[in-house]
C-alpha positions in Angstrom: -0.1 0.2 -0.4 1.1 3.7 -0.6 0.7 6.3 1.6 1.8 10.6 1.8 4.0 11.8 4.9 5.2 15.0 6.2 9.1 15.6 4.4 9.8 16.6 8.3 7.4 14.6 10.5 9.3 12.2 8.8 12.2 13.0 10.1 11.5 12.3 13.6 12.5 9.2 14.7 10.4 8.8 17.7 6.9 9.5 16.0 5.1 7.2 13.1 2.3 9.2 10.8 0.7 9.0 7.5 -2.2 9.8 4.8 -3.7 6.6 3.5 -4.8 7.1 0.1 -7.7 5.1 -1.5 -5.4 2.2 -2.4 -4.8 -1.1 -1.3 -7.0 -1.9 0.9 -9.6 -5.3 0.9 -13.0 -2.9 0.3 -15.3 -3.3 -2.9 -17.0 0.2 -5.0 -17.7 1.6 -4.4 -15.8 1.7 -1.2 -12.4 0.8 -3.3 -9.8 0.0 -1.5 -9.2 1.1 2.0 -12.0 2.6 3.4 -11.5 3.5 6.5 -15.1 4.4 7.6 -17.9 2.1 9.3 -20.2 4.3 9.1 -20.5 4.8 5.2 -22.1 1.0 3.8 -19.2 -0.6 3.5 -19.4 -4.2 5.0 -17.7 -4.3 8.7 -15.4 -7.5 7.9 -14.3 -5.6 4.7 -13.4 -2.0 6.9 -12.1 -4.2 10.1 -9.6 -6.0 7.7 -8.7 -2.6 6.1 -7.7 -0.9 9.9 -5.1 -3.9 10.0 -3.7 -3.2 6.7 -2.7 0.3 7.5 -2.0 -0.7 11.0 0.7 -3.4 10.1 2.4 -1.5 8.0 2.7 1.8 10.3 3.7 -1.0 13.1 0.7 -0.5 15.8 -2.1 -2.9 16.8 -5.6 -2.1 15.8 -6.7 -1.9 19.3 -4.9 0.6 19.9 -5.8 3.4 17.6 -8.6 6.3 18.5 -10.5 7.0 16.2 -13.5 9.9 16.6 -16.9 9.8 16.0 -17.1 12.9 13.9 -19.7 15.8 14.3 -18.7 18.7 12.8 -18.5 20.4 15.9 -15.3 22.0 17.7 -15.1 19.6 20.9 -11.3 18.8 21.4 -11.2 15.9 23.3 -7.7 15.0 25.5 -7.8 11.4 25.2 -8.4 9.1 28.4 -7.8 5.2 29.8 -11.5 4.5 28.5 -10.5 5.3 24.5 -9.9 2.5 22.1 -11.0 1.3 18.6 -14.0 -0.3 20.2 -15.1 3.4 22.3 -13.7 6.1 19.5 -15.1 9.7 21.7 -17.8 11.6 20.2 -15.6 15.1 19.2 -13.3 16.3 15.9 -10.5 16.8 17.6 -8.0 14.4 19.7 -5.0 15.3 21.9 -3.0 13.0 24.6 0.8 12.8 24.9 0.9 9.3 25.6 3.3 7.2 23.4 2.3 4.1 21.5 -1.6 5.1 21.1 -2.8 6.0 17.6 -4.9 8.8 16.7 -6.9 9.2 13.6 -9.1 11.4 12.0 -11.2 10.1 8.8 -12.1 12.4 5.7 -13.2 12.7 2.2 -13.3 16.0 1.3 -12.9 17.2 4.7 -9.0 18.2 5.6 -7.5 15.6 8.4 -4.8 17.6 10.7 -2.2 16.4 12.4 -0.1 18.1 15.2 3.6 17.6 17.0 5.0 19.2 19.3 8.4 17.8 19.7 9.4 20.0 23.2 6.9 18.8 25.2 6.1 15.3 23.3 2.6 16.3 22.7 0.1 15.1 19.2 -3.2 16.0 18.0 -5.6 15.3 15.0 -8.6 17.6 13.9 -11.0 16.7 11.4 -11.8 20.4 9.7 -14.5 21.0 7.3 -17.0 24.6 6.3 -18.4 23.7 10.0 -15.6 22.9 11.2 -12.9 26.2 9.7 -16.6 28.7 10.9 -16.0 26.9 14.4 -12.1 27.9 14.9 -11.5 24.1 15.4 -8.2 24.3 15.8 -8.2 28.1 18.2 -9.3 24.9 19.6 -6.8 22.3 19.5 -3.7 25.3 20.0 -5.7 25.7 23.2 -5.5 22.5 24.4 -2.0 22.1 23.7 -1.2 25.3 25.8 -3.4 25.0 28.5 -4.1 21.5 29.2 -0.1 20.7 28.5 2.4 23.2 28.9 3.3 23.3 24.8 4.5 27.4 23.4 2.5 27.5 20.0 5.2 28.4 18.7 6.8 25.2 19.7 3.6 23.4 17.1 3.7 22.0 14.2 1.0 21.3 11.3 0.9 19.3 8.5 -2.8 18.8 6.9 -3.4 15.8 4.2 -5.1 16.6 0.9 -8.7 18.5 0.8 -11.5 19.7 -1.1 -9.8 23.0 -2.9 -11.6 26.8 -3.9 -10.7 24.8 -7.6 -13.9 22.1 -6.7 -15.8 23.5 -3.2 -18.8 25.3 -4.8 -20.5 26.5 -2.1 -23.9 28.7 -1.3 -22.7 30.6 1.4 -21.0 34.2 0.8 -23.3 35.9 3.7 -22.4 33.6 6.8 -18.1 33.4 5.5 -18.4 37.5 5.7 -19.9 37.9 8.4 -16.7 35.6 10.4 -14.2 37.7 8.5 -13.9 34.9 6.1 -13.7 37.3 2.9 -10.0 36.5 1.8 -10.8 33.0 1.2 -14.6 33.5 -0.8 -13.8 33.0 -4.7 -16.2 34.3 -7.0 -16.6 33.1 -10.5 -19.8 34.6 -12.7 -22.5 33.6 -10.3 -20.9 30.7 -8.6 -19.0 31.5 -5.1 -16.1 29.3 -4.0 -14.5 29.2 -0.5 -10.8 28.4 -0.1 -10.8 26.1 3.5 -7.4 25.7 3.8 -6.6 29.3 3.3 -8.8 30.0 6.4 -7.3 26.9 8.4 -3.8 28.9 7.3 -5.0 32.3 8.8 -6.0 30.8 12.2 -3.2 28.4 13.1 -1.1 31.8 12.3 -3.3 33.8 15.1 -3.1 31.4 17.3 0.5 31.3 17.5 1.9 28.8 15.0 4.0 29.6 13.1 4.1 29.8 9.3 6.7 28.2 8.8 5.3 25.0 11.3 2.2 25.3 9.1 2.5 22.8 5.9 -0.6 22.4 3.7 -1.3 19.8 1.0 -1.4 20.6 -2.4 -3.3 18.3 -3.8 -7.1 18.5 -4.5 -9.2 15.7 -3.2 -12.2 16.2 -5.4 -10.2 16.9 -8.7 -8.1 13.9 -7.4 -11.3 11.1 -6.7 -8.9 8.5 -7.9 -6.5 9.0 -5.5 -8.7 10.1 -2.5 -11.9 9.8 -1.3 -14.2 12.3 -2.5 -17.6 13.1 -1.2 -18.5 15.8 -3.4 -16.9 14.5 -6.5 -18.9 10.6 -4.9 -22.2 10.8 -3.4 -21.0 7.2 -1.4 -17.6 6.3 -1.0 -14.9 5.6 1.3 -13.0 7.8 3.9 -9.2 8.0 4.0 -6.9 9.2 6.8 -5.2 10.7 8.7 -3.1 9.0 11.6 -0.3 10.5 14.4 1.3 8.3 16.6 4.1 8.8 19.2 6.9 5.5 19.9 
């Protein structure tokens, strides 16, 4: 199977991370093939096998993985002893300073964010679609790093995987974006309005104290490249790819 990794995080000897692609699993169309989500209509046994494939590739145990019941919120959950693969918390971000606990965010056009503070040894993942961006989930994640784990925002590195780009994300919410002061992320082509979620997330990360050189954003559009990534906009019935991060 193939994965995508951040060149910077790849050099961290005590860190495992990856963004999965849609190939390399066992799910049949339209979930072909490395679908990692249970809620999309795929067969449970196929999803479990796909998780085992990814876990084996990244060298962690499936049951130790903490994923989420994602609800397009700005809720950040500090991972505790009751969280595991079979008992995912309801939230859109996870954070921990524990080693040996892989965290996962699943997407199909929304932005998957991986966070790492190598000074305090803290990791986090976040799921940010339009609602997550509008609700500024990244601000809450950085706040948890600082308030709950004593991090300095300037030490946090953030990598954002493939997501739907402004090239494809046509929306009808100009007024809402304008109300939130996000005019800079709106592009209008004729009567059509497009939204640049990555631009919003970068501005929020900078406002939260993250250094610009510590922000890495994929330039790949999941909708344009739906043969490589799962895309809800391209195919309503589809799977989910993921971002995973774990400290050794």
